[in-house]
C-alpha positions in Angstrom: -3.7 6.0 -16.3 -4.9 2.6 -16.2 -7.4 2.1 -13.7 -7.7 5.6 -12.0 -11.0 5.1 -9.7 -9.4 3.3 -6.8 -6.7 3.8 -4.0 -3.3 4.3 -5.6 -5.0 5.2 -9.0 -7.5 7.6 -7.7 -4.9 9.0 -5.9 -2.8 9.7 -8.5 -5.4 11.0 -10.7 -6.6 13.6 -8.1 -3.2 14.5 -7.5 -2.6 15.2 -11.4 -5.9 17.0 -11.3 -4.8 19.3 -8.9 -1.9 20.2 -10.7 -3.6 21.1 -13.4 -2.7 18.0 -15.5 -5.1 16.9 -18.6 -6.1 13.1 -17.2 -7.2 10.6 -19.1 -8.4 7.4 -17.6 -9.1 4.4 -19.0 -10.7 0.9 -16.6 -14.0 -1.0 -16.8 -16.3 1.6 -15.9 -17.3 -0.5 -12.9 -16.9 2.5 -10.4 -17.7 6.3 -11.1 -14.4 8.4 -12.7 -13.2 11.2 -11.0 -14.7 14.0 -12.1 -12.6 16.4 -14.6 -11.1 13.3 -16.0 -11.2 12.1 -19.9 -12.8 8.5 -19.3 -12.1 5.8 -21.6 -13.4 2.1 -21.3 -11.9 -1.3 -22.0 -11.0 -4.1 -20.2 -7.5 -4.6 -20.5 -7.6 -9.2 -19.8 -10.2 -9.3 -23.1 -9.9 -9.5 -26.4 -9.4 -5.9 -28.0 -9.6 -4.5 -24.5 -7.3 -1.9 -25.4 -8.9 -0.8 -28.2 -9.8 2.8 -26.3 -6.5 3.5 -26.6 -5.9 3.3 -30.0 -5.2 6.9 -31.2 -3.7 9.4 -28.9 -0.5 10.4 -27.1 0.2 11.3 -23.8 3.4 12.4 -21.9 3.2 9.5 -19.1 1.1 6.8 -18.8 0.9 5.1 -14.6 -0.1 2.1 -14.4 -1.3 0.2 -11.2 -1.7 -3.3 -12.6 -1.0 -6.4 -9.9 -1.9 -9.4 -11.4 0.1 -11.3 -14.7 1.9 -9.2 -16.2 1.0 -9.9 -19.8 -1.8 -7.1 -19.7 1.1 -5.0 -18.5 3.3 -5.9 -21.7 0.3 -5.4 -24.1 -0.5 -2.0 -22.7 2.7 -1.0 -22.8 3.7 -2.3 -26.0 0.7 -0.9 -27.2 1.3 2.4 -26.0 5.0 2.7 -26.8 5.7 5.3 -29.2 2.7 7.4 -28.0 4.0 8.3 -24.9 7.0 9.6 -23.1 7.5 7.7 -20.3 5.9 5.0 -18.2 5.4 4.3 -14.7 4.9 0.7 -13.4 3.7 1.1 -9.5 5.3 -2.7 -8.4 6.2 -3.5 -5.1 9.0 -4.2 -2.7 7.6 -7.9 -2.9 9.9 -8.1 -5.7 13.2 -8.6 -3.8 14.2 -12.0 -3.5 13.1 -13.5 0.6 14.1 -12.2 3.2 15.7 -9.2 2.3 18.2 -7.9 4.9 17.5 -4.7 7.0 18.3 -1.5 4.9 17.8 -3.3 1.7 18.3 -0.8 -1.3 17.2 -0.8 -4.4 19.9 -3.0 -5.7 19.4 -6.1 -3.6 18.9 -9.0 -5.3 15.3 -9.7 -6.8 12.9 -13.0 -7.2 13.8 -14.9 -9.9 11.2 -16.7 -11.9 9.3 -13.9 -13.4 8.8 -13.4 -17.0 7.3 -10.2 -18.9 4.6 -12.5 -20.9 3.1 -14.2 -18.6 0.0 -15.4 -16.8 -1.1 -15.0 -13.5 1.4 -17.5 -11.2 2.0 -15.1 -7.4 2.9 -11.5 -6.2 5.9 -11.0 -5.9 6.8 -12.8 -9.4 3.8 -10.8 -11.3 4.9 -7.7 -10.0 8.3 -8.2 -11.1 7.6 -9.2 -14.7 5.2 -5.9 -14.6 8.7 -3.9 -14.1 10.0 -6.4 -16.9 7.2 -5.5 -19.1 7.2 -2.1 -18.8 11.1 -1.9 -19.7 10.7 -4.2 -22.1 8.3 -1.8 -24.3 9.7 1.6 -22.9 13.4 0.8 -22.2 15.4 1.6 -19.0 15.3 5.4 -20.0 11.5 5.7 -20.3 10.3 3.7 -17.4 10.2 4.2 -13.7 9.6 1.1 -11.3 7.9 2.5 -8.1 8.4 -0.5 -5.7 5.7 1.0 -3.0 5.5 -1.0 0.5 2.8 -0.4 2.7 0.0 1.7 1.8 -2.4 3.4 3.4 -4.8 6.6 3.4 -8.4 7.8 2.1 -10.0 5.2 -0.6 -8.2 2.7 1.3 -9.5 -0.9 0.0 -7.1 -3.9 1.4 -8.5 -3.5 4.9 -5.7 -2.2 7.2 -6.1 1.0 8.4 -10.2 0.8 8.5 -9.7 -2.3 10.4 -8.0 -0.9 12.8 -10.6 2.3 13.2 -13.4 0.4 13.0 -12.4 -1.8 16.0 -11.1 1.3 17.7 -14.0 2.8 17.4 -16.4 -0.3 18.8 -14.4 0.6 22.1 -13.2 -1.9 24.9 -9.8 -3.2 25.5 -8.2 -3.5 22.3 -5.3 -6.1 21.4 -2.4 -3.5 20.8 0.8 -6.0 19.5 3.9 -4.3 21.2 6.7 -3.0 21.5 5.4 0.3 21.8 8.4 1.6 20.1 7.7 -0.8 17.1 8.9 1.2 14.0 7.0 1.7 11.3 7.8 2.1 7.2 4.6 3.2 4.8 3.6 5.4 3.0 0.5 8.0 3.0 -0.8 7.0 -0.8 -1.7 10.8 -1.2 2.4 11.1 -0.9 3.2 8.3 -3.4 0.9 10.0 -5.6 2.9 13.6 -6.1 5.9 11.4 -5.8 4.8 9.6 -9.0 4.1 13.5 -10.9 7.4 14.4 -9.3 9.2 12.6 -10.7 7.5 12.3 -14.0 8.5 16.4 -13.7 11.9 15.0 -13.6 11.8 12.6 -16.3 12.9 9.8 -13.4 13.5 6.6 -14.6 14.7 2.9 -13.1 13.6 1.4 -9.3 12.9 4.1 -6.4 11.8 1.7 -3.1 8.9 3.9 -2.3 7.6 4.5 2.1 8.5 6.5 4.6 11.9 6.6 6.2 12.4 4.5 8.9 10.8 4.8 11.7 8.1 7.4 10.4 5.7 6.1 12.9 5.7 4.1 15.6 2.7 1.2 16.2 2.1 3.2 19.6 1.7 6.7 18.2 -0.5 4.7 15.2 -2.8 3.0 17.6 -2.6 6.1 20.0 -3.8 8.8 17.2 -6.5 5.7 15.8 -8.1 6.3 19.5 -7.7 10.2 19.7 -9.3 10.4 16.1 -12.3 8.5 16.6 -12.8 9.3 20.7 -13.7 5.9 21.5 -13.6 4.7 24.9 -11.0 2.1 23.6 -8.0 0.6 26.0 -5.3 -0.3 24.3 -3.5 -3.8 25.9 -0.3 -4.1 24.6 0.7 -7.7 24.4 3.9 -9.2 23.9 5.0 -10.6 20.8 5.3 -14.0 21.7 2.1 -14.1 23.5 0.3 -13.3 20.3 2.0 -15.6 18.1 1.5 -18.1 20.6 -2.0 -18.0 20.6 -1.4 -18.6 16.6 -2.2 -15.2 15.6 -1.2 -13.7 12.0 1.1 -11.1 11.7 0.3 -8.3 8.7 -3.3 -10.2 8.0 -4.9 -10.3 11.8 -3.7 -7.8 12.8 -3.3 -5.0 9.5 0.2 -3.5 9.7 2.0 -4.8 12.4 4.9 -8.0 12.5 6.7 -9.4 15.0 9.9 -7.0 16.0 13.4 -9.0 14.9 11.4 -10.8 12.0 12.2 -10.9 8.4 8.9 -9.5 7.9 9.7 -6.9 9.8 13.2 -6.4 7.8 11.1 -6.8 4.8 7.9 -4.3 5.2 9.8 -1.8 7.8 13.2 -1.5 7.1 13.8 -0.1 3.6 16.4 2.3 2.3 14.5 5.0 1.0 17.0 7.7 0.4 16.8 7.7 -3.6 13.4 8.4 -2.9 13.9 10.9 -0.3 16.4 12.9 -2.4 14.4 13.3 -5.4 11.2 14.6 -3.8 9.5 11.7 -1.3 7.8 14.0 1.6 5.6 12.4 4.3 2.8 13.5 6.1 2.8 12.7 10.0 0.7 9.9 11.1 -1.7 11.8 12.9 -2.9 13.3 9.2 -3.6 10.0 7.3 -5.4 8.4 10.7 -7.9 11.2 10.5 -8.0 11.7 6.7 -9.0 7.9 6.5 -11.3 8.1 9.7 -13.2 11.2 7.9 -13.1 9.3 4.4 -14.3 6.0 6.0 -17.5 8.3 8.5 -18.3 10.3 4.8 -19.2 6.3 3.1 -21.1 5.3 6.0 -18.3 4.0 7.6 -17.5 0.6 5.6 -15.2 0.4 3.5 -14.6 -1.1 0.4 -12.9 -4.6 -0.1 -10.7 -5.6 -3.0 -11.8 -8.9 -3.7 -8.5 -10.4 -5.4 -7.3 -9.2 -1.6 -7.6 -11.4 1.7 -9.8 -10.2 4.6 -8.0 -8.1 7.4 -8.5 -8.1 10.6 -9.0 -10.3 14.1 -12.1 -12.0 15.3 -13.6 -10.5 18.7 -13.8 -13.7 20.3 -9.8 -14.8 19.4 -9.2 -11.0 20.4 -10.6 -12.1 23.9 -9.1 -15.0 24.3 -5.4 -13.7 23.6 -6.1 -10.6 26.3 -7.5 -13.3 28.7 -4.4 -15.6 28.5 -2.1 -12.2 28.4 -4.0 -11.2 31.7 -3.3 -14.1 33.0 0.2 -15.1 32.1 0.9 -11.5 33.8 -0.1 -12.8 37.1 0.5 -11.2 40.2 2.3 -8.0 38.2 -1.2 -6.3 37.7 -2.1 -7.1 34.0 -1.3 -6.4 30.9 -0.2 -2.2 30.8 -2.9 -0.2 29.2 -2.5 3.0 27.4 -6.1 5.1 27.3 -4.9 8.4 25.9 
């Protein structure tokens, strides 16, 4: 495991240990290794940063790198001939914009990516990482996991933790509608279990990896956050256009949510995942993901870690209050914005 101490990497490590696998991790040593692993220290961006991998053989390598493709290529070449399979955790962002609703693994891919490139932008970097894995291990021995929205314990991106923290604070909460908006994501632990099963099955090639379309809805997601936190929060469901007119950024300021009918919704919540489901993907209910993330968040003191290379998520309270006021004013004599309190 290249990495293995945070979010997706940690989930893979814990799942592998749970299966009784022997796990070696290589990372920079900035975080405490998961107990039970063999820990190697190395910085893949530094000269000779992979020296710790000079010896050894493995059944599979799992790599979650999301910056410049070159370190993926260097690691894969270093391990070629000493590992049977290279699993690169990629992203559904590798598809050319804008992928149509229902896009599968054969959809057009972003152009301009190169296996040995320095850092450019996220989509091309991830596609470059895919090319690097295939370059070193060949198409038959490389597995490209095109993940979508990842949620669950250990999240260091700030999406579900922000919603839980905001709802736990209570009071009127801006709930971006519609309630029935379908969501597609994958619990990071389900991602991990599928990866390990794919290694056992000796799968190769690309797989869209997120829940089936409509695994949950925006309403179920936020209602669950209210129930799990036990907060005195009032979800005020607000029309998408009101939110957009206020200049609020979907996905970033209101994590997880993107407007229905938009290219962004088609790209993030409408992928065809039948290939992954046919090879063993099983997705736990949203209640379990939310409850376990809340338990972890409380266990670490209420503040989630934040990756320095990711934008901060969430809506400023003053902005939220202004949008709620505008929505209430716009509703006029209709009696206000519909609200739910589970």
